N, C-alpha and C positions, 0 to 999 in steps of 0.2 A: 701351226700358228693360225691357219684358216679356220680352225674349229672354235677359236675363242669368241668371235662375235656371236656365233650361234649359241654358245653356252651362256653368254651374258644376256642374250635376248630371252632365253628360257627362264633365267633367274628373275629377270625384270617382270615377266608375266606372272610368276608365282607370287612375288611380293606386292604387286599392284592389283587389288581386287577390281578396280574399275575397268581394267582391260581384260578381265576374265571373260572369255566368250561364252562359257557354259554357265547357266543359272544354277544356284545351290538349293532352291526351295524344294524341288521334287526329290532330291537326294536326302534332305533332312526329314521330309515326311516319310520316306521309305525307312529311314533308320528308326524313327519313332514308332512306326508300325511294327517293325521287327522287335523293338524293345518292349512294347506293351504286353504281349502275352508272357514274355519272360518275367516282367515285374509282377504281374498278377499271380503267376505260379509260385514265385518266390514268397509273396505275401501269404498265400494259402499254406505253403510249406512252413512258414514261420509260425502261423497260428496253430497249425497241427502240432508242431514241435512244442509250443508253449502249453497247449492242452495236455500233451503227453507228459510234459514235466510236472504239471499240476496234478495229474492223475497219479503219477508215480510218487510224488511227494505225499499225496493223500493216502496212498496205500502204505507208505512208510509210517505215517502217523496214525493209522487206524488202530494199531495195538495200544498206543498211548491214550487215544480217545476212549477206547473200550475200557482200559484200565482205570481211567479217571471216573467213568460212569460207575464202575464197580466200587471204587472208593466212596463215591457219593451214596450209593445204595447201602454200603456197610455203615456209613455215617448215619443214614436215616434209621437203620435198624437199631444201632446203638442208642441213638437219641430216644427212640420209642421205648426201648427197654428201660433206659434210665428214667424216663418220665413216669412210667407205671411203677417201677420199683421204688423210685424216690417218693412218690405219693404214699405208697404203702408204708415205707419206713418212717417218713415224717408224720404220718397219721398217728403213730404210736406215741409221739411226743406231746407235750402240753403246749406247744407253741401255737400261735394264732394261725388260722387257715390262710389268711392273706400272706403271711410270712412264709408258710410252707410252699405256696404257689410261686412266690417270688424266687425262692431258692431253686425250685425245679426248673423254672424258666431260665435263670441265669446259667445253670449247668447245661441246659439244652443249647443255649446260645454259644457257650464255650465249645461244646462238642461240634457244632456246625462250623464254627470258625476254623477249628483245627482240621475238620474234614475238607473244607474248601481249600485250605492251604496245601494239604497233601495232594488233593486232586490237581491243583494248579502246578505243583512241582512235578507231578507225573506227566501232565500234558505238555509242559515245557521243561525238558530235561536240563536246560541251562539255568533254570531258575533256582536260586539257593534260598534257604530259609531267611537269611538276612535281607535279600532283595524282595522276597515275598512280604516280609513284615514292613519294609519301607514302602512298597507299593500300596499295601493295605493302609498304612498311615496316611499317605497322600490321598488315597481314595476316601478315607473317612473324613478328612478335612474338607474335601470338595463336597461330599454328600452332606456334611454337617452344615456348611454354609448355604447349600441349596434348600435344605429341609430343616431350617432352624426351628420353626415352631413345632414341627413334629418331634424333633429330638428334645426340645424343652419339655414338652408334655411327657415324653418317654422317661426322662430322668426324674421329672417330678412324680410320675407314677411309681417309679422304683423307690423313691424316698418316702412316699405315702405308704406303700406296702411294707416298707422296712421299719418306719418309725411311728407312724400315726396309730392311735389306739382303735380307730373305728374299722369295721369290716362289714361283710355282708350281714344284713339283718339289723344293723344299727340305724337309728333315726338321727339325722344331722340337719343343720341349718347353716347356710353360707350365703351371705349377701342376698337374702330374699328367696333363695332356693332351699326348700325344706322338704324332707321326705325320708323314705326308707331306702337304704343302700341295697341295691339288688346285685350289683357286680362291680368289682374293683379291677379294672384292666390296667395294663401297663400304660396305655395312652389316655384313657378317659374313664369316668365313673358313671354308672347308670343309677339314677335316683328316681324312685317311684313316689310321687306326691300322694298325700292322703286323699286327694280328690280323684286319683286314678291315672293322671298323666305321667308319662315316662320322660325324664329329663336326662340328656346326655351332657355331662359337664366335663370339660377338659381338666386334666389333673393339675395343670399349671394354675388354673383358677382357684382350685381348692388349696393349693400349696401357698399361694401368695396372699390370700385373703383370710381373715379370721373365720374359723369354722367351729361352730358350737355342736358338740356331740350330746344329744339329748338323752341317749340311753347308755352313757358311760357307766352309770350305776343303775341298780335295779329299782331305785326309788327316786321320786322327785317331790318337791314341795309345791303345793297348790295354795293360792291365796285368793280370797274373795272379800268383798266389802258388804256389810249388812248395816242398814240404817234403822235406828230406833228413835221413836218420838221423844221430844224434849221432856215431856211430863213423866216418862217412864223412869224407873230406878235402874241405873246402869249396872250395879252389882248383880241384881237379879237377872237382868238380861244376859250378862256375860255368863253366869252360871247355867242358865237354860241353854244357851248356844253351845257351851262346852259339852254338856251332857248329850245334846242332839248330835254333835259331830262324833263323839265317842261311840255312839250306838250304831254308826254306819259300818257295814261289813268291809268296804273297800278302803277304809282308813287304817293305816298301819298302827298297830297297838304299841310297838316298841319305840315309836318316835313321838315326841311331845306334840300336843295340840295347843296352839297359842291363840288366845282371843284377847285383843287389846283395843280399847277405844282410841281413836286416832284424832279426829277433828270435829269441829262444829260444821255441819253441812247446812244447806239451804232449808231443809225440812226436818232435820233431826241430827242425832249424833251418829257419826260413821264409825263402825266397829270393824277392824280387820281380823279376819279369821284365816289361820294357816294350819295345814296338816300335811302329812306325807302319804303318798300312794305309789302305784306303779309308774314306771318311767315312760311307757309308750303313750302316744297320743290318745289311743282308744281308752286305755286305763284311766288317764287323767280326765277325759270327758265323762266317762261313767261315774267316776268318783265325785266330780264336781256336781253332776246332776243329782246324785244320791244325797250329798251334803246339803245342797240348796233346798231340796224337798224336805229333808229332816228338820232343818232350821225353821222353815216356814210353818210346818205343822206344830213344832214345839212352841214357837212364839204365839201362834194362834191359840193353842191349848192353855198357855199361861196368861192369856189376855194382854199380851204386850203388843203394842201397835207398831207396825212397820209403816212409816209415813210415806205418803205419795206426794209429789210436788204440788204445793198450793201456795197462794199469796193472800196476805191480809191487807186490806185497804183501810187506811186511817184518814178521816177527814177532820180538818181543824175546826170547822163550824158544824153545829148539829144540822142534820138534814130533816126537813119536814116531810112527813109521810101523809099521804091523803089517798083516799080511795075514790074512784070515779064510778058512777053507776054505769051499768052495762048499756 
C-alpha cells in the first residue's frame, strides 16, 4: 500500500507537461536531425526507382515505336509508287490534267490516313479501329473549327478541280483579277496577269464569285466602232469595211463578219464591226490592230471620210467682217 502514492505521483508528472523538469526542444531537434538524412535518401531512392520504371517501360515500347516507324516508311513508299503510277495511268486517258491531279492527290490522302491509323494501332496495342476512327473524327472536328478558312479553301479547290472547266493555261477573269492560270492547287490558284504580275487567289474566292473563262473556246468575237461622215453613202462604206475585214489573215473565215450602222454620233454615223479570231488576249490584240489598219487604209483609198470631232457655230445675226491695216 505504501507504493501507491509514489505511482500516482509518477503518473501525475507524465500527464502534466508544466511540471516536466526536462525540456523537449533538444530532443526534437535531435530526432529531426536523425530523420533528415533518411528522408533525403528515400527521395533519391524514389526518383531512381521512377526513372528505372520509365526506362523499363521505354524498353518495352521500343519495338512498338520501331514498328510504327516502319509502317509509316512503308506508307510513304506506297504513296510514292501510287503517285507516279497513277499519273502514268491517268495520262493515257482523255480527262483533264487538273482532274487527274485531283484523283492522284485523293488516293495519296487515303493511303496516308490508313497508314497513320495502322501506325497508331501498332504504337498503342489497346487502340482498336473503332476507337481510332472515333478519335480521328473528334480530331478532325477540332482541327476544322481551328482552321476553318484553310479547309474552306481546300474543299473549294477540290470542287474547282473536279467540276470547273478551266485548267492550267486558260485565261480567266474574276472580280477584276484577269490573267493566265499557271497552277491550280488544292488551296489556291496562281494567275499570271498579262502585265507580268503573279496573283495568288484563294480557291474560295473563285468558287463564290462569277468567273469568266476567256479561253473556254478556241475563238472569240471582237467588236469595234467605226465612224463615217454624214455626207458619205452608208451602203458603200459598209461594203468597203466588210471587204477590208475579210482580207485580214487573223480573222476566222468560217465565222461571219458583221457590219451594221448603229446610231447617229456627234460627228458622223457610228458603224459596229464584229468578227471572230483567237481567244487569247494576244491573238485578240493582234487581230484588232490588223483590222483597224485595214479599215483605215480601205476607207482612205475609197475616199470615204472618217470624221474627227468638230463643232459648227451658227449665229442668228450676220457678222460684219472688216480688215484692219497692219
